[in-house]
C-alpha positions in Angstrom: -59.3 71.0 -5.9 -57.8 72.7 -3.0 -54.0 73.2 -3.1 -53.1 70.6 -0.2 -54.9 68.1 -2.2 -52.7 68.8 -5.4 -49.6 68.5 -3.0 -50.4 65.0 -2.0 -51.9 63.6 -5.1 -49.0 64.9 -7.1 -46.8 62.6 -4.5 -48.1 60.4 -4.8 -48.3 60.0 -8.2 -44.6 60.6 -8.2 -44.0 58.0 -5.8 -46.0 55.5 -7.4 -44.1 56.1 -10.6 -40.4 55.8 -8.9 -41.8 52.5 -7.4 -42.9 51.6 -10.7 -39.8 51.8 -12.3 -37.8 50.3 -10.3 -40.1 47.1 -10.1 -40.6 47.0 -13.9 -37.8 48.2 -15.6 -38.0 46.4 -18.9 -41.7 46.7 -19.1 -42.6 48.9 -22.5 -45.6 50.4 -23.6 -47.5 51.4 -26.6 -49.5 54.0 -26.8 -51.2 54.9 -30.4 -52.3 58.4 -30.6 -54.3 61.1 -32.7 -52.8 64.5 -31.9 -55.7 66.8 -32.5 -58.4 67.8 -29.3 -61.8 67.5 -29.6 -64.0 68.0 -26.8 -67.3 66.6 -27.8 -66.3 62.9 -26.2 -68.1 63.1 -22.6 -66.0 60.2 -21.6 -62.5 58.8 -21.9 -62.1 55.2 -23.4 -58.8 53.5 -23.0 -58.3 50.1 -24.5 -55.5 48.2 -23.1 -53.7 44.8 -25.3 -51.7 42.0 -23.8 -49.5 40.0 -25.7 -49.6 36.4 -25.2 -47.2 34.9 -22.6 -45.8 31.5 -22.1 -47.6 31.0 -18.7 -51.3 31.6 -17.6 -51.9 35.4 -16.4 -54.6 36.4 -13.3 -55.2 40.0 -14.0 -57.4 42.3 -12.3 -58.4 46.2 -12.4 -58.2 48.2 -8.7 -61.6 50.4 -8.4 -59.1 52.9 -7.3 -57.6 53.3 -10.6 -57.9 56.9 -12.5 -56.2 59.7 -14.6 -54.9 62.8 -13.8 -54.6 65.7 -16.0 -51.3 67.8 -16.9 -53.0 71.0 -16.4 -54.9 71.0 -13.3 -53.8 67.6 -11.6 -57.5 66.5 -11.6 -57.9 63.3 -11.0 -60.5 61.9 -13.1 -62.8 58.4 -12.0 -62.9 55.2 -13.2 -66.1 54.6 -14.5 -66.7 51.0 -16.2 -64.5 48.0 -17.3 -65.0 45.6 -19.6 -63.1 42.5 -20.1 -61.4 42.8 -16.8 -62.4 41.7 -13.4 -62.2 44.1 -10.9 -60.2 43.9 -7.5 -60.3 41.7 -5.5 -61.5 39.3 -8.2 -59.3 38.0 -11.1 -59.7 37.3 -14.8 -57.8 34.2 -16.2 -55.9 34.6 -19.4 -54.6 31.3 -21.1 -51.1 30.7 -21.9 -50.3 32.0 -25.6 -53.3 34.1 -25.4 -53.5 37.4 -26.5 -56.1 40.1 -24.2 -57.8 42.8 -24.7 -59.4 45.2 -21.9 -61.1 48.5 -22.0 -61.7 51.2 -19.2 -63.8 54.0 -19.2 -63.1 57.1 -16.8 -65.6 60.3 -16.7 -64.4 63.8 -19.3 -61.4 65.7 -19.2 -61.2 69.1 -18.7 -61.7 71.2 -22.2 -57.9 72.3 -21.1 -56.4 69.0 -20.5 -53.8 68.4 -23.0 -52.4 64.7 -21.4 -52.5 62.3 -18.4 -51.1 59.9 -16.4 -53.0 56.8 -15.6 -52.4 54.9 -12.2 -54.0 52.5 -9.8 -54.0 54.2 -6.7 -52.9 50.9 -4.8 -49.7 49.6 -2.1 -49.3 46.6 -4.4 -46.1 46.2 -6.7 -48.4 45.3 -9.6 -50.3 48.7 -9.7 -51.2 50.0 -13.3 -49.4 53.2 -13.8 -49.4 54.8 -17.7 -46.8 58.0 -18.0 -47.4 60.7 -20.1 -50.7 60.0 -22.4 -51.1 62.6 -24.9 -54.8 63.8 -25.7 -56.1 63.1 -28.7 -59.0 64.0 -30.7 -61.5 61.6 -29.8 -60.3 60.5 -26.1 -60.1 57.5 -27.4 -56.9 55.6 -26.6 -55.1 52.3 -27.4 -52.2 50.7 -25.0 -50.0 48.2 -25.9 -48.7 46.8 -22.6 -45.8 43.5 -23.3 
């Protein structure tokens, strides 16, 4: 990746993180993780868990969602989604219902030790999960609250 692209990508991540923190100051995220790294998985699989809410929710994932590895600032593309609509469509989540969805990304570089998950959108609700430590299986469980 060219140096000017890395600088631009890093800038986008920092701006999105700052915006996300302002908009969602009380949002709590828990990440379940293993510690050792094994590079046999050709994909990165991220399972998201949403707790039940008092009101019905409309959720979606933007196709401009990706992960950025810490080492090289590589942008790793989204490959597939499961159990969630892709914008502009929405998935309706009923009130008082726990919900799960899965995002699958391309493989991470072997030297990657961690990454951020980022929806590259200009909306206030964009997904941003910072500082995910890489694990042995490249399978992650993220609990959003």
